[in-house]
C-alpha positions as CSV (number, residue, x, y, z in Angstrom):
1,X,0.1,-0.1,0.1
2,X,1.0,3.6,-0.9
3,X,0.2,6.9,-1.6
4,X,-0.5,7.0,-5.4
5,X,-1.0,9.9,-7.8
6,X,-4.7,9.0,-9.5
7,X,-4.7,12.2,-12.1
8,X,-2.7,15.5,-12.9
9,X,-3.7,18.5,-14.5
10,X,-1.8,21.7,-16.2
11,X,-4.1,24.5,-17.1
12,X,-2.2,27.6,-18.9
13,X,-3.6,30.7,-18.5
14,X,-3.7,33.5,-21.3
15,X,-4.3,37.6,-21.6
16,X,-7.6,37.2,-20.9
17,X,-7.6,34.5,-18.0
18,X,-4.9,34.9,-15.7
19,X,-6.2,34.9,-12.0
20,X,-4.1,32.6,-10.0
21,X,-7.2,31.2,-8.1
22,X,-9.3,31.3,-11.2
23,X,-6.4,28.7,-12.9
24,X,-6.1,26.6,-9.5
25,X,-10.1,26.3,-9.9
26,X,-9.7,25.3,-13.3
27,X,-6.8,22.7,-12.7
28,X,-8.8,21.2,-9.9
29,X,-11.8,20.7,-12.0
30,X,-9.8,19.2,-14.8
31,X,-7.9,16.5,-12.4
32,X,-11.0,15.4,-10.5
33,X,-13.0,14.8,-13.8
34,X,-9.9,13.1,-14.9
35,X,-10.0,10.8,-11.5
36,X,-13.7,10.6,-11.9
37,X,-13.8,11.7,-8.1
38,X,-16.4,14.5,-7.2
39,X,-15.7,17.8,-5.5
40,X,-17.3,16.2,-2.2
41,X,-15.1,13.8,-1.8
42,X,-12.1,15.4,-1.6
43,X,-11.0,15.1,2.1
44,X,-8.0,17.4,2.4
45,X,-7.1,20.0,-0.2
46,X,-3.5,22.3,0.0
47,X,-2.7,25.2,-1.9
48,X,1.0,25.3,-2.8
49,X,0.6,28.5,-4.6
50,X,2.1,31.8,-3.3
51,X,1.2,34.6,-5.5
52,X,-2.5,35.2,-4.4
53,X,-4.5,37.8,-6.7
54,X,-4.4,41.6,-5.5
55,X,-1.6,40.1,-3.0
56,X,-4.4,38.6,-0.7
57,X,-2.9,37.6,2.3
58,X,-6.2,36.3,4.6
59,X,-8.4,34.4,4.3
60,X,-6.0,31.3,3.2
61,X,-6.0,30.7,-0.6
62,X,-7.1,27.3,-0.1
63,X,-10.1,28.0,1.7
64,X,-11.6,30.2,-1.4
65,X,-10.4,27.4,-4.0
66,X,-12.4,25.0,-1.9
67,X,-15.6,27.1,-2.0
68,X,-15.3,27.6,-5.7
69,X,-15.0,24.2,-6.7
70,X,-17.9,23.1,-4.2
71,X,-15.8,20.8,-2.1
72,X,-17.7,20.8,1.3
73,X,-17.6,24.5,1.7
74,X,-19.7,24.2,4.6
75,X,-19.0,22.9,8.2
76,X,-19.8,19.0,8.1
77,X,-23.1,18.7,10.1
78,X,-23.6,15.2,12.2
79,X,-22.0,12.2,10.2
80,X,-21.7,14.4,6.7
81,X,-18.3,14.9,4.7
82,X,-16.1,17.6,5.2
83,X,-12.8,19.1,3.5
84,X,-9.9,20.3,5.3
85,X,-8.1,22.8,3.5
86,X,-4.9,25.0,4.0
87,X,-2.0,26.9,2.2
88,X,1.6,25.9,2.1
89,X,4.1,28.4,1.3
90,X,7.5,27.2,0.7
91,X,8.0,28.7,-3.2
92,X,9.2,25.9,-6.0
93,X,9.4,23.3,-3.8
94,X,5.6,24.0,-2.1
95,X,4.1,21.1,-4.0
96,X,7.0,18.4,-2.9
97,X,6.0,19.7,0.8
98,X,2.4,19.5,0.0
99,X,2.8,15.7,-1.0
100,X,4.8,14.8,2.1
101,X,1.8,16.3,4.1
102,X,-0.9,14.5,2.2
103,X,1.2,11.4,2.3
104,X,1.0,11.5,6.2
105,X,-2.4,12.0,6.3
106,X,-3.1,9.2,3.8
107,X,-0.8,6.7,5.8
108,X,-2.8,7.5,9.1
109,X,-5.8,6.6,7.2
110,X,-7.2,9.8,7.9
111,X,-8.4,10.8,4.8
112,X,-9.0,8.8,1.4
113,X,-8.0,11.3,-1.1
114,X,-5.9,14.5,-1.3
115,X,-5.8,17.4,-3.7
116,X,-2.5,19.5,-4.2
117,X,-3.0,22.7,-6.3
118,X,-0.8,25.5,-7.3
119,X,-1.4,28.8,-9.4
120,X,1.0,31.3,-10.5
121,X,0.0,34.8,-11.7
122,X,0.7,38.4,-11.7
123,X,-1.3,39.5,-9.0
124,X,-2.4,42.4,-11.2
125,X,-3.6,46.1,-10.5
126,X,0.3,47.3,-11.0
127,X,1.0,45.3,-7.9
128,X,4.1,43.5,-9.4
129,X,6.1,45.2,-11.6
130,X,8.1,42.9,-13.9
131,X,6.5,39.8,-12.7
132,X,8.8,36.8,-14.0
133,X,6.2,33.9,-14.3
134,X,3.5,33.0,-16.6
135,X,0.1,32.5,-15.4
136,X,-0.5,28.6,-14.9
137,X,-2.7,26.5,-13.1
138,X,-1.8,22.7,-12.2
139,X,-3.3,20.1,-9.7
140,X,-3.0,16.5,-8.7
141,X,-5.1,14.1,-7.0
142,X,-3.6,11.6,-4.6
143,X,-5.1,8.5,-2.9
144,X,-4.2,5.3,-1.5
145,X,-3.7,2.2,-3.1
146,X,-2.6,-1.3,-3.6
147,X,0.4,-2.8,-5.1
148,X,4.2,-1.5,-5.7
149,X,3.4,2.0,-7.2
150,X,3.4,5.0,-5.3
151,X,5.4,7.2,-2.9
152,X,8.2,5.6,-1.2
153,X,9.7,8.5,0.6
154,X,10.9,12.0,1.3
155,X,14.2,13.6,2.3
156,X,15.1,17.4,2.8
157,X,17.9,19.5,3.5
158,X,18.6,23.0,4.3
159,X,21.7,25.1,3.8
160,X,22.9,27.1,7.0
161,X,23.4,30.9,6.5
162,X,22.5,30.6,2.7
163,X,22.5,34.3,1.2
164,X,19.0,35.3,0.0
165,X,19.2,34.5,-3.7
166,X,15.9,34.2,-4.4
167,X,12.8,35.8,-2.6
168,X,9.3,37.6,-2.6
169,X,8.7,40.6,-0.7
170,X,5.6,42.9,-0.2
171,X,6.5,46.6,0.4
172,X,5.0,49.6,0.4
173,X,5.7,52.0,-2.5
174,X,3.7,55.5,-3.0
175,X,1.2,54.4,-0.7
176,X,0.1,50.7,-2.3
177,X,1.3,47.6,-1.3
178,X,3.6,46.3,-4.2
179,X,5.0,42.8,-4.6
180,X,9.1,42.7,-5.4
181,X,10.6,39.4,-7.0
182,X,14.2,38.8,-6.9
183,X,16.4,36.0,-7.9
184,X,20.5,36.4,-8.7
185,X,22.7,34.6,-10.8
186,X,23.8,32.3,-8.0
187,X,20.8,30.9,-7.5
188,X,20.6,28.2,-9.9
189,X,24.1,26.5,-8.8
190,X,23.6,26.8,-5.3
191,X,20.0,25.3,-5.3
192,X,21.4,22.5,-7.4
193,X,23.9,21.7,-5.2
194,X,21.6,21.1,-2.1
195,X,19.1,19.3,-4.2
196,X,21.7,17.0,-5.6
197,X,23.1,15.7,-2.1
198,X,19.9,15.7,-0.8
199,X,18.5,13.4,-3.6
200,X,21.8,11.1,-3.4
201,X,21.1,10.4,0.1
202,X,17.3,9.7,-0.5
203,X,18.8,7.0,-3.3
204,X,21.3,5.7,-0.6
205,X,18.7,5.5,2.0
206,X,16.4,3.1,-0.4
207,X,19.4,1.2,-1.7
208,X,19.1,2.6,-4.8
209,X,21.8,3.8,-7.6
210,X,21.3,6.6,-10.0
211,X,21.3,4.5,-12.9
212,X,17.9,2.9,-11.0
213,X,16.3,6.3,-11.7
214,X,14.1,6.2,-15.0
215,X,13.2,9.7,-14.8
216,X,13.9,13.1,-12.6
217,X,11.0,15.5,-12.5
218,X,12.5,18.9,-11.3
219,X,11.3,22.1,-9.8
220,X,12.3,25.0,-10.7
221,X,11.3,23.8,-13.9
222,X,13.6,25.9,-15.6
223,X,16.9,24.8,-17.8
224,X,19.7,26.6,-15.7
225,X,18.6,24.9,-12.6
226,X,18.4,21.3,-14.5
227,X,21.7,21.8,-16.2
228,X,23.5,22.5,-12.8
229,X,21.8,19.6,-11.5
230,X,22.8,16.8,-14.0
231,X,26.4,16.5,-13.0
232,X,25.7,16.8,-9.7
233,X,23.3,13.7,-9.2
234,X,25.0,11.6,-11.8
235,X,22.4,10.8,-14.2
236,X,22.3,11.0,-17.6
237,X,21.2,14.1,-18.8
238,X,18.1,12.5,-21.1
239,X,16.5,11.3,-17.8
240,X,15.6,14.4,-16.7
241,X,12.2,16.1,-18.0
242,X,12.7,19.6,-19.4
243,X,10.2,22.3,-20.2
244,X,8.7,21.5,-23.2
245,X,7.1,24.9,-23.9
246,X,7.9,28.6,-23.2
247,X,6.0,28.9,-20.1
248,X,7.8,30.2,-17.1
249,X,6.4,28.2,-14.3
250,X,7.2,28.7,-10.4
251,X,4.6,26.7,-8.0
252,X,3.2,24.8,-10.6
253,X,6.6,23.7,-12.1
254,X,7.1,20.2,-10.3
255,X,3.3,18.9,-11.4
256,X,3.9,20.3,-15.1
257,X,7.1,17.9,-14.8
258,X,5.4,15.0,-13.3
259,X,2.7,15.4,-15.7
260,X,5.4,15.1,-18.6
261,X,6.7,12.2,-17.1
262,X,3.0,10.3,-16.7
263,X,2.6,11.6,-20.3
264,X,4.5,8.1,-21.1
265,X,3.8,4.6,-19.9
266,X,6.2,2.9,-17.6
267,X,8.9,1.1,-18.9
268,X,8.7,-1.5,-16.2
269,X,6.4,-2.6,-13.4
270,X,8.8,-0.9,-10.5
271,X,10.1,2.1,-12.6
272,X,11.3,4.8,-10.1
273,X,10.9,8.4,-10.4
274,X,12.8,11.1,-8.6
275,X,11.0,14.1,-8.0
276,X,13.4,16.9,-6.8
277,X,12.6,20.2,-5.6
278,X,14.7,23.4,-4.3
279,X,13.4,26.6,-3.6
280,X,14.6,30.0,-1.6
281,X,16.2,29.5,1.9
282,X,18.3,27.4,0.3
283,X,16.0,24.6,0.9
284,X,15.7,21.0,-1.1
285,X,13.9,18.1,-1.3
286,X,13.4,15.0,-2.8
287,X,11.0,11.8,-3.0
288,X,10.9,8.6,-4.5
289,X,8.0,7.4,-6.9
290,X,7.5,3.9,-8.0
291,X,5.6,3.6,-11.1
292,X,3.6,0.1,-10.9
293,X,2.2,-1.7,-13.7
294,X,-1.1,-1.6,-11.6
295,X,-1.3,2.1,-11.2
296,X,-2.5,4.0,-14.3
297,X,-2.5,8.1,-13.9
298,X,-4.8,9.9,-15.9
299,X,-3.3,13.3,-17.2
300,X,-5.1,16.4,-19.0
């Protein structure tokens, strides 16, 4: 038994549809439809997106998304079913953090299904000058299933006293809140060094070698980070899932990478996939996912 990924959905935005919240809504609706699950059957909803419309601080974006998609927006009564929702703020590594949280709930038997969502978009109204990410929403549905396929473990590493090479802050500018996103040229190398180390430690912990990994799904889903990670982890470059479009992902990047992995059938009944993510801090994490022959992921 293990936590399985039942469906994945990625929804790119456009000039007319660029609200992070609305894109998250659409991604959840698509992912639930692909898994043939109704919104009221969702037990846990975790939002990993950090760029909220109008730089909204409260309430939690997850609660607003829960209401939008109709996942038991009211308090449960009697024996009724409820949905627990909350936000996780861990940047490009937020989806991996959310996966570990969902895995803990599923392993404990507290829930049967979880939805993880991330939406990136300019907050609008001139609140973020030169916003560096494109509008996109992404969601995945997790469940608990039998067999060899599923999530097998997680590991994290934080670089002590690391320089702030990537950050997003809200400041007061001319009497208005303004979001400022910054990343310097040293982030990719330092983040890849941390990510490569924690991924190697996770593989060793499970008695695996780099050659045992069929694919690496990464976040940030960006060429500079992947190029820096390749020599540090010791896997062939063709094992890394690279961006297949010009979309500039952020928190939705890991789901997009996992969607690319699931676009093809597993080569064997026990194919290992290595999701790796790094964010500001610098903090990096890795997970192991076994794609079993009895596991079918719906991708939209």
